[in-house]
C-alpha positions, 0 to 999 in steps of 0.5 A: 249176918248180911241180913241188912244187905239182903234186905236191902238189895230185895227193897231196891230190885221190888218197890213193894218191899220197904226195908226198915232197920231199928236203931237198937234192940226194941224187942220182938213184940215191938218190931212185930207192932212197927211192922204191921203199922207200917202195913198198907194192905188189906190182909196182913201176915206175921212171918217166923224165920225159921218156918216154911211154906207151901207154894200155896199158902198165902194164896189159898188163905187169901182166897178162903177170906174173899170168899168168907166176908165173916171170916178174921183169920185164914191158917192152913193145916201144919206139920212139924218139921226138923232143922233139915225140913224133914217132916215130924209129924202133922199138927192137929187142930182141935179149935172150934174157931170156926163157930159162928159163935163169939164165946164159943170160939173165945172158949176154944180159944181157952181151953184147947190148943192148937195150930199157929193162928198167930201166923195166919193171914189177917183182915189188917181193919181187925187187927187194928182194933186190938192191942197188937203185940204185947210183951206178957206171958203168953202175949200171942193166946191174948191177941188171937183170942182177941180177935176170935171175938171179932170173927170166925177162922178158918183153916185150909184144909191142906198141909202148907205150913211147916213149923220147924223145930231145932235146937235153936227154937225160941221155946228152947233158947228162952225156956223160962217166963223172963226170958222170954218175955225178955225177948219180946222187950228186953226191958222186962229182963228187969227183975225189979219191975217185972216180978213173975207176978206182974208178967202172969197179971198182964197176961189175964188181965189181957183177957179181960181187956179184951172181952171188955173191948169186943163187940159182943152183946151183953148175954155174949160178953157175960158168957165169956166172963163166965168161960174165962172164969172157969178157965182160971180156975181149971189153971189153979188146979195143981200140974195144970199152969202148963201150956200145950204149946209149951212142951217140946217135940219128944224124942220119938217125934210126936208132939207132946201135949200136956 
């Protein structure tokens, strides 16, 4: 589709741009991680190919990090847009990831949903302390929750991030758990080696590992384990296992949540 030629042309025109092409399809997770491992800057941001940014998104996020050394991640208010760029609905951010209390930030990430913090601007040195993007069920939730254990997040109070909703969006194109995991790592398509119970177990273990690794006091670590246990118990209730992010935009144009 011309992507390779476009990438090479930009790299040839600007020494700040480096172009890499993998010999095989390694999946979204390894591509995410490979690119980060090549990064040299103080700040880092993953980018989705079909979302749009306001002109000042990166500027405002970096300014916020520069002015607030206690923050590990910044993003901005966002809205859902359609295939042609029309705004469908704003997206609220109800999480308390700006709290100075690490267990509260973690609790908020477990029990609430909002924003796309995975695509925020992150301090590279903090991101390197995580396990980066993995390929199990909802691995994006684990890495953002782990980042919240290292420091607070901030949301720039301007609508500068526009998440596109269209028929080929990943959540629609790969609606099943296995298909999503295989998109992150093609090896996950093997049913024998990756049964659903393993994909979910790795997801849960990711939270436990994040709590264990984070620089927390004993008291805060116990609180995080308590919140995780409470969240896990709440997920066991009938009909509660699905995530809000899994619910697609409704025909009325409102972003539904369950």
